[in-house]
Structure formats: C-alpha cells, structure tokens
C-alpha positions, -999 to 999 in steps of 0.1 A, spaced: 200 195 -437 163 192 -443 152 157 -453 119 140 -463 111 105 -450 81 82 -457 77 50 -438 51 22 -440 37 12 -406 19 -21 -397 -4 -26 -367 -25 6 -367 -62 -1 -366 -79 31 -354 -76 69 -352 -61 66 -317 -32 45 -331 -23 70 -358 -26 99 -334 -2 83 -309 24 77 -336 20 112 -350 24 128 -315 55 107 -307 71 116 -340 63 153 -337 80 154 -303 113 141 -316 141 166 -317 148 177 -353 113 169 -367 99 199 -386 66 183 -394 50 149 -391 18 133 -403 5 98 -401 -21 84 -425 -42 56 -411 -57 46 -445 -23 43 -462 -6 30 -430 21 55 -437 41 81 -418 55 112 -436 79 135 -419 102 164 -426 133 165 -404 168 180 -399 193 151 -403 218 170 -380 196 162 -350 177 131 -361 185 98 -377 162 73 -395 171 47 -369 157 69 -342 124 73 -360 121 35 -365 129 29 -328 102 54 -317 75 37 -338 85 3 -326 86 14 -290 48 22 -293 41 -14 -303 39 -10 -341 63 -23 -368 79 -5 -397 78 -24 -430 105 -22 -457 82 -11 -486 60 20 -481 32 6 -503 21 -30 -500 23 -50 -531 -9 -67 -544 4 -101 -532 12 -88 -498 -23 -72 -495 -40 -104 -506 -20 -124 -480 -31 -100 -453 -68 -104 -463 -64 -142 -463 -49 -142 -428 -77 -119 -415 -103 -142 -431 -88 -173 -417 -87 -158 -382 -123 -146 -385 -135 -181 -396 -117 -199 -368 -131 -175 -342 -166 -179 -356 -164 -217 -354 -155 -214 -317 -182 -188 -311 -209 -209 -328 -199 -239 -306 -201 -217 -275 -235 -204 -285 -248 -239 -291 -236 -250 -256 -254 -219 -241 -286 -228 -258 -284 -263 -244 -277 -248 -209 -308 -226 -212 -329 -257 -220 -316 -278 -191 -323 -257 -160 -325 -288 -137 -290 -301 -144 -266 -279 -123 -237 -304 -127 -240 -301 -165 -239 -263 -162 -206 -264 -143 -190 -286 -169 -205 -266 -198 -190 -233 -183 -156 -249 -182 -159 -261 -218 -169 -226 -228 -139 -212 -208 -115 -236 -225 -128 -229 -260 -126 -191 -254 -90 -194 -242 -82 -214 -274 -96 -185 -294 -77 -159 -275 -44 -178 -279 -47 -185 -316 -70 -166 -340 -73 -135 -317 -38 -135 -302 -27 -104 -321 -55 -85 -303 -40 -92 -269 -4 -86 -281 -15 -52 -295 -34 -44 -262 -4 -54 -241 20 -33 -261 -3 -3 -259 -7 -5 -221 30 -11 -216 38 21 -234 11 41 -215 -14 42 -244 -47 28 -253 -63 16 -285 -94 -4 -297 -77 -37 -288 -73 -26 -252 -110 -22 -249 -117 -56 -265 -91 -73 -242 -105 -58 -210 -140 -67 -219 -133 -103 -230 -110 -110 -201 -134 -96 -176 -163 -118 -189 -141 -149 -190 -129 -145 -154 -165 -149 -142 -161 -187 -146 -132 -191 -121 -146 -164 -98 -179 -181 -96 -162 -209 -77 -149 -186 -49 -174 -157 -48 -210 -163 -38 -236 -146 -60 -217 -147 -92 -233 -168 -119 -209 -180 -146 -239 -188 -169 -246 -151 -174 -212 -141 -189 -191 -171 -198 -199 -171 -235 -198 -134 -241 -160 -132 -247 -160 -156 -277 -189 -137 -294 -172 -103 -289 -140 -117 -304 -159 -132 -334 -175 -98 -342 -142 -79 -336 -123 -102 -360 -151 -99 -385 -146 -61 -384 -108 -66 -388 -114 -88 -419 -137 -62 -435 -113 -34 -427 -84 -53 -443 -104 -62 -473 -116 -26 -478 -81 -13 -476 -69 -38 -502 -97 -28 -526 -90 9 -522 -53 3 -528 -60 -17 -560 -84 10 -573 -58 37 -567 -31 17 -585 -55 14 -615 -62 51 -613 -25 59 -614 -21 38 -645 -48 59 -662 -32 92 -654 -3 112 -668 32 109 -655 39 146 -646 15 171 -630 -20 162 -618 -48 182 -603 -67 163 -576 -100 177 -564 -122 164 -536 -143 182 -510 -130 160 -482 -96 172 -470 -85 138 -457 -90 122 -491 -71 150 -507 -41 145 -484 -42 108 -488 -45 109 -526 -18 136 -530 6 116 -507 1 84 -526 5 101 -560 37 118 -549 50 84 -537 46 72 -573 66 101 -586 38 124 -597 36 161 -591 2 163 -574 -17 195 -567 -46 187 -542 -76 209 -536 -106 206 -513 -120 238 -528 -130 234 -565 -129 272 -570 -92 273 -561 -84 244 -584 -102 261 -613 -84 294 -605 -50 276 -608 -60 257 -639 -71 290 -656 -37 305 -648 -17 275 -661 -39 253 -683 -10 237 -701 11 230 -670 -11 200 -660 -13 167 -677 -46 154 -662 -74 162 -637 -87 138 -611 -120 148 -595 -146 135 -571 -181 130 -585 -202 146 -558 -192 179 -541 -213 206 -525 -209 234 -551 -198 214 -581 -202 180 -595 -175 163 -614 -194 169 -646 -195 206 -639 -157 207 -634 -152 186 -665 -173 210 -687 -154 241 -674 -120 225 -677 -127 211 -712 -139 245 -724 -105 258 -714 -85 229 -727 -106 203 -746 -79 176 -749 -69 172 -713 -76 138 -697 -103 140 -670 -107 111 -645 -138 109 -624 -138 90 -591 -167 79 -569 -176 52 -543 -207 44 -565 -213 51 -602 -245 40 -619 -255 37 -656 -268 73 -659 -234 86 -647 -216 63 -671 -237 76 -700 -229 112 -691 -192 103 -689 -192 89 -724 -209 120 -737 -181 142 -721 -154 116 -731 -143 113 -695 -120 84 -685 -136 51 -674 -150 55 -639 -134 38 -608 -156 26 -580 -137 16 -548 -163 -11 -540 -167 -29 -573 
C-alpha cells in the first residue's frame, strides 16, 4: 500500500549532503519518490509499505552519518539551543585562533630566536589540537562518517586542509626544507572561519523557521495559494504548510496561479505571495486577486520591506509584512 513519510534529519550542512541522502533513499526498493530539503532539514518520500519499512529508511539515513530526529520540525526552544551551541563553539575557536595569531606575530618579530620558534610552533600545534578535539570536533566526526561511507561533504574538505597544515609541525622535524612557521597557524584560523559560517547558517535557519511559523498563524486553516518565482522556495513553503495541516497550492508561475484562482475564487482561504517577481510584483497580484474577490486575505513576503512598501500594503489592506531577516 502506498504511504507518505516525512522525517527530520540532523547533520546536513551543504547541497552535497542532501543530494547523498536523496540518492540513497531513491535507490531503496519500494520507494516511489523521494526528496530531501536542506533548508527544512527534512526528507519526504512516498513508498510501498509491502517492500519497505520505516526502520529501513532510518537505518539508511544513519548509515550515511546523519541522524533522524523524532520531531519533523524543531521547536523554538530546540532551535535556540542549536544556535547557542553553534555560538559557543565559534567563540571558543576564535579565542584559540586569536592566541595563535598573536604567537605568529611575535614569531615574525623575532627572527633571531630559532629556539623560540620551535617552542612557539609546538604551542600552536597544541592549541590547534585542542580546538579540533572540542569546539570543532563535530567537523571531524562528520568528515570521518562521510569518508567511511564513500562520500564527501564540506567537512571533509575542512578536515583535509586543517590536518595537512597541522602535520607540517611534526614533519618539519624529520624532513629537510619544510618550515613549520609557514603553515602551523593556518588550521586554527580555517576552523574559526568555518565555525563562524556554521553559526550564521544555524542562526539564519532559526530566523527563517520563526518567520514561517508567524506566517502560518496569519493564514487560514484550509486552502492556501503560495506564489514565488523561485521553485525551491515554492517546494519548501508548500512542504512546510502541508506539515502544519494546510492544503497548499504552490506556483512558480503567477499566470498559472491566477488562472486557477479565476476558476475557483471561493475555494481558497488566503493567498501568500513573494513581493518581487519577473512579470508581476506582489502588489500586481494583490490588485488582480482583490478585484476578483475583495475580502480574501493576502499575505506579502519578502527578505526586505521598506517604508514605501509598507505604505502601499496599508493602502491595499494587505497583511503585515514578514521579513526573514528582521
């Protein structure tokens, strides 16, 4: 019998991660269709339960080095906790990196003290190892899991680069011509920037999730029209709205959305539209739709909304704007 399954996945950080999971799920016997959304950290698949069990899907995801969480959508408290952990790791790694950079500056200013250089390189080596084992340990765990399953991801590149630069220190003792001074501090700085990116990524996802939850509270509880010229955002938004029990009709082509709305103007309870699109703006759509059905709620979404836009929205009686970055 055909079944629908949605699972939350932790540990995906790049498009390569989501592509690996999607490919693995699609190859399972009994899977009719599978898609993995990196932004929502979620896998959706349609399958035949005569050939495939949920346990098999979970084992497949975990065998790739990722974990399956119990709740599909993270609660606000869980998202805040993730941001706090990412921030803590970033700060700890930057403290180590700043100390390493300070030592490197002193080394550059003391060319005539080779004995101090050797000691300084080993101090840098020890501090970097400390950073790898604590604030950045998940980077290496993720890289090891990816390599052990025959895959690659962003963490693999970071791990290779940092380990290679760190090994210069012990290699300089046995190989002539290698200068530890040239590379010993690079690993700590790479990790500091990498964990900064991780923190910003986690924070941005949390802000987006919070904005979407507010958007859902503004909308109706039955049928929604979602319009955005970017197909990825349409798929993401439709998937999330359906998870909350809405009947969502997503369109990347405003003409098709208008055509359906003209056919069934009283079937829908609200319209959600992007502000900027190639052929129409959100205001254009609002005017057309309101001419057909004046009382329907219209919600405008944008990454940035200024005072001029807010003035126009008040004139058209459009719902309060949502900016993902406010």
